[in-house]
DOBA-302388 format. One line per field, with one value per residue: chain; x, y, z of N, C-alpha, C in turn. Coordinates in Angstrom, 3 decimals, decimal comma. Layout:
<sites>
vose: c(A; ...)
n.u: c(X; ...)
n.v: c(Y; ...)
n.w: c(Z; ...)
ca.u: c(X; ...)
ca.v: c(Y; ...)
ca.w: c(Z; ...)
c.u: c(X; ...)
c.v: c(Y; ...)
c.w: c(Z; ...)
</sites>
This chain:
<sites>
vose: c(A; A; A; A; A; A; A; A; A; A; A; A; A; A; A; A; A; A; A; A; A; A; A; A; A; A; A; A; A; A; A; A; A; A; A; A; A; A; A; A; A; A; A; A; A; A; A; A; A; A; A; A; A; A; A; A; A; A; A; A; A; A; A; A; A; A; A; A; A; A; A; A; A; A; A; A; A; A; A; A; A; A; A; A; A; A; A; A; A; A; A; A; A; A; A; A; A; A; A; A; A; A; A; A; A; A; A; A; A; A; A; A; A; A; A; A; A; A; A; A; A; A; A; A; A; A; A; A; A; A; A; A; A; A; A; A; A; A; A; A; A; A; A; A; A; A; A; A; A)
n.u: c(4,184; 3,629; 6,047; 5,791; 7,319; 8,892; 6,798; 5,421; 7,661; 7,730; 4,475; 4,987; 6,888; 5,401; 3,293; 4,437; 5,790; 2,969; 1,742; 3,563; 3,267; 0,740; 0,637; 2,496; 4,159; 5,579; 7,334; 5,918; 7,707; 10,145; 9,519; 9,366; 11,702; 13,588; 12,708; 13,039; 15,606; 17,495; 20,162; 19,532; 16,910; 15,553; 14,702; 12,070; 10,433; 10,912; 9,215; 6,530; 6,484; 6,275; 4,205; 1,889; 1,707; 1,302; -0,768; -2,812; -2,884; -3,563; -6,392; -7,672; -9,509; -11,969; -10,950; -11,316; -14,043; -15,145; -13,735; -15,155; -17,780; -17,537; -16,642; -18,187; -18,868; -16,514; -15,278; -13,351; -11,144; -10,853; -9,407; -6,567; -3,753; -2,114; -3,575; -5,818; -4,155; -3,182; -5,612; -6,382; -4,515; -4,643; -7,312; -7,392; -5,288; -7,462; -9,418; -8,085; -5,625; -5,613; -4,023; -3,626; -4,781; -8,126; -8,021; -5,173; -4,327; -6,086; -4,745; -2,301; -2,633; -3,543; -1,124; 0,656; -0,640; -0,340; 2,566; 3,064; 0,651; -1,328; -2,660; -4,961; -5,437; -4,864; -7,292; -9,471; -8,902; -9,038; -11,888; -12,875; -11,946; -12,904; -15,158; -15,941; -14,828; -16,878; -18,249; -18,191; -18,921; -18,934; -16,386; -15,288; -16,903; -15,638; -13,275; -13,715; -14,886; -12,523; -10,432; -11,542; -11,315)
n.v: c(0,907; 0,711; 0,761; 2,586; 2,193; -0,139; -1,490; -0,790; -1,625; -4,130; -5,003; -4,202; -5,906; -8,476; -7,902; -8,283; -10,905; -12,263; -11,530; -12,599; -15,687; -15,490; -15,239; -17,242; -20,951; -21,270; -22,630; -21,455; -21,551; -20,874; -18,526; -16,787; -17,187; -15,962; -13,076; -12,215; -12,170; -10,104; -8,824; -6,355; -6,119; -6,097; -8,290; -8,153; -6,900; -8,845; -11,219; -9,965; -9,602; -12,495; -13,407; -12,355; -12,884; -15,801; -15,311; -14,608; -16,488; -18,268; -17,927; -16,861; -17,905; -16,917; -14,006; -13,569; -13,429; -11,298; -9,506; -10,056; -9,305; -6,385; -5,468; -6,086; -5,412; -6,189; -9,199; -11,600; -12,744; -10,862; -8,502; -7,012; -8,640; -7,458; -5,859; -7,047; -8,582; -6,311; -5,653; -8,189; -8,374; -6,299; -6,422; -8,558; -7,635; -5,790; -7,343; -9,358; -8,368; -7,070; -4,748; -2,686; 0,367; 0,878; 3,298; 3,407; 0,868; 1,357; 3,704; 2,716; 0,659; 2,237; 3,627; 1,334; 0,633; 3,041; 3,058; 0,376; -0,482; 0,465; 3,430; 3,932; 2,359; 3,020; 4,778; 2,660; 0,386; 2,330; 2,799; 0,331; -0,882; 1,363; 1,346; -1,190; -1,095; 0,621; -1,474; -2,902; -5,010; -7,089; -7,381; -8,304; -10,493; -11,996; -12,375; -13,720; -15,958; -17,160; -17,069; -19,314; -21,483)
n.w: c(70,765; 67,660; 64,442; 61,973; 59,683; 59,716; 59,250; 56,895; 55,123; 55,903; 55,060; 52,214; 51,235; 52,143; 50,106; 47,410; 47,710; 47,953; 45,527; 43,467; 44,312; 43,457; 40,839; 40,003; 40,399; 42,184; 45,050; 48,722; 50,739; 49,478; 47,984; 50,255; 51,396; 49,420; 49,300; 51,541; 52,206; 51,809; 54,246; 55,480; 56,152; 59,164; 61,633; 62,948; 60,859; 58,966; 60,484; 60,658; 57,627; 57,187; 58,742; 57,508; 54,955; 55,133; 56,707; 54,829; 52,902; 54,441; 54,519; 52,125; 50,394; 52,168; 52,187; 49,650; 49,158; 50,630; 48,463; 46,207; 46,963; 47,871; 45,448; 43,163; 40,458; 39,082; 38,438; 39,942; 38,663; 37,176; 38,396; 38,346; 39,197; 40,739; 42,264; 43,381; 45,212; 46,941; 47,827; 49,287; 51,330; 52,634; 53,489; 55,249; 57,066; 58,163; 59,196; 61,243; 62,046; 64,693; 66,274; 64,573; 63,042; 61,240; 59,283; 58,957; 57,587; 55,341; 54,501; 54,243; 52,067; 50,091; 49,598; 48,542; 46,540; 45,012; 44,625; 43,574; 41,929; 38,524; 37,305; 37,998; 40,234; 42,723; 43,496; 43,270; 45,178; 47,513; 47,277; 47,435; 50,055; 51,603; 51,680; 52,454; 54,879; 56,324; 57,217; 59,439; 61,125; 59,450; 58,902; 61,418; 61,899; 60,348; 61,031; 63,853; 62,319; 61,158; 63,420; 64,849; 63,310)
ca.u: c(3,141; 4,073; 6,764; 5,361; 8,487; 8,845; 5,233; 5,557; 8,244; 6,756; 3,291; 5,497; 7,602; 4,370; 2,471; 5,443; 5,677; 1,910; 1,975; 4,567; 2,440; -0,797; 1,268; 3,502; 3,792; 7,056; 6,653; 5,832; 8,794; 11,081; 9,240; 9,802; 13,297; 14,398; 12,006; 13,294; 16,827; 18,606; 20,805; 19,244; 15,714; 15,128; 13,455; 10,629; 10,110; 10,721; 8,439; 5,393; 5,797; 5,633; 2,584; 1,007; 1,775; 0,750; -2,506; -3,457; -2,771; -4,616; -7,783; -7,658; -11,166; -12,534; -11,112; -12,024; -15,510; -15,443; -13,389; -16,191; -18,806; -17,354; -16,119; -19,142; -18,529; -14,979; -14,942; -11,949; -10,230; -10,580; -9,251; -4,838; -3,029; -1,571; -4,799; -6,412; -3,218; -3,462; -7,085; -6,415; -3,524; -5,408; -8,729; -6,420; -5,026; -8,598; -10,009; -7,356; -4,646; -6,270; -3,319; -3,662; -6,119; -8,879; -7,499; -3,490; -4,497; -6,177; -3,967; -0,978; -2,949; -3,026; 0,435; 1,244; -1,368; 0,336; 3,889; 3,074; -0,041; -1,573; -2,726; -6,647; -5,212; -5,322; -8,799; -9,969; -8,345; -9,640; -12,957; -13,577; -11,869; -13,824; -16,671; -15,797; -14,569; -18,113; -19,610; -17,346; -19,549; -18,440; -14,997; -15,654; -17,187; -14,845; -12,214; -14,313; -15,008; -10,912; -10,146; -12,344; -11,056)
ca.v: c(0,668; -0,013; 1,680; 2,661; 2,088; -1,780; -2,057; -0,400; -2,500; -5,727; -5,001; -4,013; -7,412; -9,366; -7,653; -8,757; -12,402; -12,631; -11,198; -13,974; -16,928; -15,781; -15,480; -18,512; -22,415; -21,173; -23,094; -20,478; -21,007; -20,520; -17,215; -15,799; -16,760; -15,450; -12,030; -11,610; -12,510; -9,433; -8,839; -5,360; -6,274; -6,270; -9,282; -7,824; -6,781; -10,681; -11,541; -9,565; -9,660; -13,985; -13,649; -11,550; -13,947; -16,892; -15,577; -14,075; -17,498; -19,299; -16,925; -16,536; -17,994; -15,838; -12,786; -13,338; -13,595; -10,129; -8,653; -10,065; -8,808; -5,006; -4,818; -6,552; -5,264; -6,948; -10,718; -11,551; -13,150; -9,875; -7,851; -7,118; -9,449; -6,202; -4,786; -8,224; -8,809; -5,476; -5,774; -9,658; -8,400; -5,079; -6,948; -9,777; -6,973; -5,429; -8,420; -10,473; -7,885; -5,997; -3,655; -1,810; 0,788; 1,037; 4,481; 3,433; -0,070; 1,748; 4,590; 1,881; 0,012; 3,148; 3,671; 0,360; 0,800; 4,242; 2,427; -1,152; -0,516; 1,339; 4,786; 4,208; 1,305; 3,798; 4,955; 1,426; 0,425; 3,463; 2,931; -1,142; -0,551; 2,133; 0,540; -2,598; -0,423; 0,886; -2,584; -3,450; -5,981; -8,220; -7,743; -8,933; -11,909; -12,815; -12,556; -14,822; -17,506; -17,262; -17,894; -20,923; -22,691)
ca.w: c(69,733; 66,516; 64,179; 60,696; 58,521; 59,512; 58,973; 55,802; 54,392; 55,644; 53,955; 50,700; 51,213; 52,007; 48,566; 46,621; 47,925; 47,385; 43,900; 42,940; 44,617; 42,770; 39,382; 39,508; 41,190; 43,048; 46,630; 49,323; 51,276; 48,463; 47,764; 50,974; 51,228; 48,796; 49,503; 52,832; 51,964; 52,281; 55,670; 56,005; 56,423; 60,254; 62,228; 63,290; 59,861; 58,489; 60,974; 60,204; 56,510; 56,920; 59,058; 56,635; 53,678; 56,099; 57,016; 53,433; 52,281; 54,974; 54,315; 50,907; 49,844; 52,532; 51,673; 48,132; 48,960; 50,673; 47,617; 45,467; 47,504; 47,591; 44,164; 42,412; 39,093; 38,705; 38,602; 41,036; 37,834; 36,184; 38,620; 38,056; 40,254; 42,045; 42,921; 43,692; 46,740; 47,825; 48,753; 50,044; 52,772; 53,430; 54,278; 56,289; 57,932; 58,926; 59,958; 61,948; 62,794; 65,773; 66,467; 62,997; 62,639; 59,967; 58,830; 58,799; 57,172; 54,121; 54,121; 53,548; 50,960; 48,819; 49,224; 48,131; 45,089; 44,132; 44,310; 42,648; 40,867; 37,824; 37,491; 38,613; 41,059; 44,265; 43,700; 43,325; 46,334; 48,314; 47,288; 47,867; 51,660; 52,458; 51,546; 53,473; 56,597; 57,186; 57,311; 60,576; 61,375; 58,267; 59,348; 62,782; 61,819; 59,206; 62,041; 64,199; 61,961; 60,928; 64,189; 64,866; 61,933)
c.u: c(3,951; 4,872; 6,415; 6,179; 8,672; 8,139; 4,866; 6,169; 7,838; 5,507; 4,054; 6,295; 6,491; 3,615; 3,439; 5,451; 3,876; 1,269; 2,952; 3,944; 1,454; -0,357; 1,852; 3,189; 4,624; 6,122; 6,808; 7,009; 9,843; 10,739; 9,524; 11,293; 13,912; 14,001; 12,734; 14,800; 17,713; 19,039; 20,079; 18,101; 15,820; 14,349; 12,515; 9,775; 9,662; 9,533; 6,872; 5,243; 5,561; 4,572; 1,680; 0,942; 1,078; -0,620; -3,354; -3,978; -4,114; -6,181; -8,320; -9,084; -12,005; -12,370; -11,365; -13,244; -15,783; -14,669; -14,562; -17,404; -19,015; -16,935; -16,815; -19,022; -17,428; -14,905; -13,574; -10,868; -10,104; -9,678; -7,429; -4,500; -2,634; -2,792; -5,441; -5,602; -3,133; -4,736; -6,773; -5,517; -4,287; -6,904; -8,417; -6,185; -6,289; -9,239; -9,543; -6,021; -5,223; -5,419; -3,581; -4,818; -6,501; -7,789; -5,949; -3,533; -4,809; -5,268; -2,367; -1,215; -3,115; -1,832; 0,924; 0,596; -0,633; 1,722; 3,708; 1,961; -0,397; -1,934; -4,377; -6,296; -5,471; -6,870; -9,645; -9,666; -8,950; -11,021; -13,629; -13,125; -12,406; -14,743; -16,671; -15,577; -15,481; -18,767; -18,196; -17,814; -19,351; -16,967; -14,907; -15,319; -16,158; -13,800; -12,498; -14,201; -13,512; -10,526; -10,994; -11,950; -9,456)
c.v: c(0,062; 1,322; 1,705; 2,213; 0,664; -2,381; -2,167; -1,301; -3,933; -5,327; -4,948; -5,465; -8,694; -9,077; -8,588; -10,353; -12,582; -12,612; -12,407; -15,361; -16,805; -15,960; -16,527; -19,957; -22,306; -21,694; -21,542; -20,342; -20,590; -18,854; -16,219; -15,845; -15,589; -13,425; -11,425; -11,962; -11,578; -8,905; -7,359; -5,242; -7,267; -7,523; -9,289; -7,676; -8,114; -11,201; -11,353; -9,897; -11,415; -14,101; -13,298; -12,162; -15,075; -16,751; -14,886; -15,371; -18,582; -19,130; -16,402; -16,658; -16,988; -14,618; -12,539; -12,917; -12,002; -9,054; -8,803; -9,195; -6,944; -4,454; -5,947; -6,502; -5,785; -8,364; -10,688; -11,744; -11,861; -8,796; -7,776; -8,000; -8,605; -5,882; -5,751; -8,919; -7,786; -5,611; -7,371; -9,006; -6,983; -5,513; -7,738; -8,990; -6,275; -6,177; -9,615; -9,623; -6,865; -4,855; -2,483; -1,134; 0,797; 2,118; 4,345; 2,307; 0,152; 2,534; 4,073; 1,264; 1,016; 3,633; 2,497; 0,283; 1,978; 3,709; 0,841; -1,063; 0,601; 2,452; 4,859; 3,158; 2,151; 4,095; 3,399; 0,636; 0,933; 3,199; 1,456; -0,956; 0,458; 1,847; -0,414; -2,149; -0,030; -0,192; -3,554; -4,653; -7,590; -8,413; -8,516; -10,260; -12,664; -13,301; -13,418; -16,154; -17,786; -17,794; -18,937; -22,055; -23,365)
c.w: c(68,656; 65,612; 62,621; 59,552; 58,570; 59,036; 57,434; 54,820; 54,488; 54,786; 52,504; 50,424; 51,253; 50,408; 47,460; 46,280; 47,113; 46,015; 43,356; 42,929; 43,818; 41,459; 38,841; 40,198; 41,975; 44,443; 47,958; 50,193; 50,573; 48,055; 48,991; 51,909; 50,904; 48,795; 50,568; 53,180; 52,430; 53,501; 56,136; 56,503; 57,738; 60,565; 62,556; 61,734; 58,639; 59,163; 60,468; 58,946; 56,406; 57,467; 58,223; 55,578; 54,377; 56,300; 55,850; 52,899; 53,188; 54,650; 53,279; 50,329; 50,827; 52,105; 50,003; 48,091; 49,545; 49,620; 46,628; 45,811; 47,148; 46,699; 42,976; 40,966; 38,176; 39,482; 39,072; 39,660; 36,724; 36,756; 38,524; 39,489; 41,486; 42,892; 43,797; 45,760; 47,486; 48,439; 49,590; 51,394; 53,268; 54,284; 55,386; 57,519; 59,212; 59,743; 60,977; 62,649; 63,898; 66,072; 65,345; 62,981; 61,426; 58,953; 58,184; 57,549; 55,699; 53,424; 53,132; 52,166; 49,637; 48,506; 48,239; 46,731; 44,219; 43,606; 42,877; 41,486; 39,818; 38,286; 38,413; 39,966; 42,981; 44,752; 44,136; 44,652; 47,446; 48,590; 47,832; 49,593; 52,302; 52,455; 52,289; 55,028; 57,004; 57,662; 58,643; 60,896; 60,600; 59,047; 60,691; 62,765; 61,404; 60,256; 63,102; 63,589; 61,440; 62,251; 65,139; 64,063; 62,534)
</sites>
């Protein structure tokens, strides 16, 4: 099965990389190299973090459409960069990472929000992802569309 510890670390590293990429013009390869440089990061963590970052970047437009649909009162450019990237990461996992249970992905996103976001971020993240999770067909369709590309 999967070890929560390595997956949690991979999500955290992926979020940090996505945040940096969203806020700067740094090359993806440089950001990943820097974030994954410490010797004590297990190989499976590096692999998952890289896969998450690349997946989010490849499907960013589709992920942003879903964020806009489920947080319509917040224009995407007005959502804090960290919140936006927590949502992108979680929605990518919900739509593309079939081995990750919905409740686990949402819980992990809320935990990342508690660590990296503002005081209201966990509630916002939980609300958007909770609403989206009830719309499994949209997640499934997003997965099918992306797999065909």
